[in-house]
N, C-alpha and C positions, 0 to 999 in steps of 0.2 A: 553915726558912723560905726561899721562893723569892726570888731576886734580881729586881730591876727588869728586868734584861736578859732573864731567862728568860720573864717574863710577856710582854714585847714580842714575843719570838720565837713564842710560842704564838698570839698574836693575829694575827701575819703568816701563820701556817700556816692559820688558820681563814678568813681573808679570801677566798681563791679559792673555797672551798666556798660561802660566803655569796653571792658574786656569781653563781656558776653556778646555784645554787638559785633565785635571784631571776629570772634570765633564763629558766629553765625554767618557772617559775610564770607569767611574762608570756606565754610562747609558748603554754602550755596554755590560759590564759584567752583569748588571741587566737583560737586555733583553735576552741575551743568557741563563742566569740562569733560567729565567721564562719559556722559551720555553723548556729547558731541564726538568724542573719540570713537564711540561705537555706532556712528552714523545715525544718531537719534533713534536707535532701536532700543525701546524700553526693555523688552524681554531679554535681548542680548546683553544689555547693561546689567540687568539684575541677576542673570544666570549664575555668575561666579559667587553670588551671595546666597544661592539656593532659593531665590524669591521669584523665579520666572513664573509668569502666568500661563505659559504654554506648557501644558502637561506632557505633550508628545516630545518636546525637546529635552525634558528633564529625564526621559527614559533612554538609556543607551540603545542604539540601533539594533545591536545584537540581541537585546532582550525583547524586542517587539516581534510578536508572532504574526506572521503573514497568513491571513485567512484566504483560502481560494475563493475566487469570484464565481458565484454560481449564476448561470444564465437563467433569466426569467422564463418559465415555461409559457409557451404560446397557448392561451386559453381562449377559445372562440365561444362567445356567448350564443347559446341556442336561441332561435327565434321564438317568439311567443306563439304557442300552439292554439289555433282556433278551436272552437267547439267542434265536437265530432260531426262529421257529415256522412251521408250514405255512400259507402265505398264499394257497394256490391257491383261486381263487374269491372272494378278498377284493375289496371295492370299492376301486378305485384311480383313477389319473389316465387310464388307457388309454381312449381314446375321448372324453375330456373335457378335452383339452389347451388348447382355445381359450376365452379369457375372453369372457363374454357382454357385451352392451351394457346389459342390465338384470338386476337381482338376481332370484332365484327365491323365490316365496312359495307355500307349500302350506297351505291352510286358514288363511290369514292369518299363517302363521309364516314368518319369514325363514329360508331354508335355506342353510347354508354348509358345504360338505363337498368331498371330492375329486371328487365327481360333479357338484356344483352350486357352481361358483365365483362370485365377485363381479366386477363390472367393476373395472378398475384405478382408475377415477375415483370409485368409491364411497368416500366419506369423511365419515361422519356424526359422528365423534368418539364419546366415551364416552356411552352412553345415560344420560340423567338419571334415567329411571325405574328402570333397573337399579341405578344408584348409590344411589338412595334406598332401594331394596329391600335392597341390601347393608348400608347403614348401619343399617337397622332390624334386620337379622339380627345384625349385629355387636354392637349394643346389647343384644340379647337374650342373646347368647353371653357377655357380660361377667357376667351374673347367675350363670352356671355356672362362671365363673373363666377364660374364654378370651378373649384379646384378638386378634380376627381382623383381618387386613389383606389388601387386594387388591393384590398386588405387581405385577400386570400386567393391564391391561384393554385399552383401545383401542390398536391398532397400525395405522399407516398402511400403504398398499401399499408405499411406498418403504422404510419401516422393516423390514417383513417380508422384503423383498428382501435387505436387508443381513443380517438375522438368519439367514435360511435359507441364505444364501451361506456364512456362517461355519460353520454346523453341517455343511453338505455338505463344506466344505473339511476340517473336522476328522475327520468320521466316514464320509464317503462318502455318495452320494445314497441308496442303499438303506436305510442305517441312519437317515439324517436324515428320510426320508419316514415313518418309523414314529412319530416324536415331534414333528416340526415340519412345518407346512404350507408349501407353495410359495406365492409371492406371488399373491394373489387368491383363495386357497383357505383362508385362515385365518379362523376365527370371530372372532378378535380384531379383524379389520378391520370387523366389523359393529358393534363397540362394545357388544356384548351378552355377551361372554365375560369372565369374571373368574377369574383365577388367585388362589386363596385360600391363605393360610398363617396361621401364628400368630406374633404379635410376639415377638421375642427368641429365636425358634427357626428362624432362617434356614437352618439345616442341613437342614431338611425342605422348603424351598421347591423346587417342581418335582421332588419326589422321591416315589417310591411309599411311602416311610416315613411321609409325612404321613398316609396312610390308616390307619396303625397307632397314631398318637398319639390321645390323648383328644380333642383339639380337632378332628382330622380325622374322627373317628368322630361327633362332635357335628354337624359340618357335613353329613356324609353322611346323617345321620338327620333333619336339620331344614331343610336348604336349600330343599326343595320348598314349605315353608310360606310362603316369601318369594318364590317364583317362579323358583327356580333348580333345575336338574337337573344331576347329574354327567354330563357329556357323553360321556366315554369310560370306561365301567365295565370292571371286570376280566372277562376272558374274552370280550369283544365286539370284539376287534380285526378279525376278519374282516368284521364288519358296519360298524363305524365307520371302519375304515382306520387307526386309531391305537391304540397300546399303552395300557395302563391308566394313567389320569391322575387320581388321586383329588383333585388340586388344581384341576382345570379344570372350572368350572361355567358353564353357559349359562343366561341369563335368558330364559324363555319365558312368563312371566306367572303370576300366582297361581291362575289358573283351570286352565291346562294342566299346570303342573308337578306338582301332586298326582296327576293322572291318570297321567302317565308314571311317576311314582315308585311308585304303587300297582300298576301293571301290571308293574313290574319289568323294563321293556324300555328300549331305546334310542330316541332320537327317530326314527331310521330305521325301526325296527320298528313304532313306534306310528303313524306316518304312512304306512307302507307305501311308503317311498321306494326 
């Protein structure tokens, strides 16, 4: 049988544990209650103690410097330039270096080429008629499983100046002239040229490989129904002055486009330019 003294000693040894446990319970209840009071938001609960994990909230709003948002510059990837071919006799800028005061129309068709440039002030914007025709074509293409996009349409004279300058700086003037127009000579300035690609397949944008895709083949075979012609067909560089561009389509209207397509010619050949 234990003595009264032994029992007292055991109670003394238990007492610190009881006190510590009680304090711990109170602390836990207090912490949980505080977090509950702050809608279970840990950062909000810790902020008064200077322990917030959110660095932005710890900085007064008036001390945060607002940086202007810069727009991403539009950079168009130049197409891969094929090996040089014999361009003797090809239509080019020679003798046509001066920009006119008025655009050139042949049989009611606006002509833009290395031989027939536009005035620097010609700025119609994107053609609404051409846009409507493209949207009609794109809607039809979805029925065959192709999501077409026009990744480049109207370009101003100033924009073309910058773009051509970049290409010439990177590849030299001779190479740049095969795939990019000098300022004033670009069909894109007319608002009637649409560079077409397939959504989610940007690797084929402005690439000959687009012509080998199913979407590219669909556009080549159907664009004329909606008023578009492939402006720079394969093997016609001596005539058009530009390398093969299966992505570049020109709106000429639903009456003329089928005729040019069925004739299997370029716009230059069909209109005897």
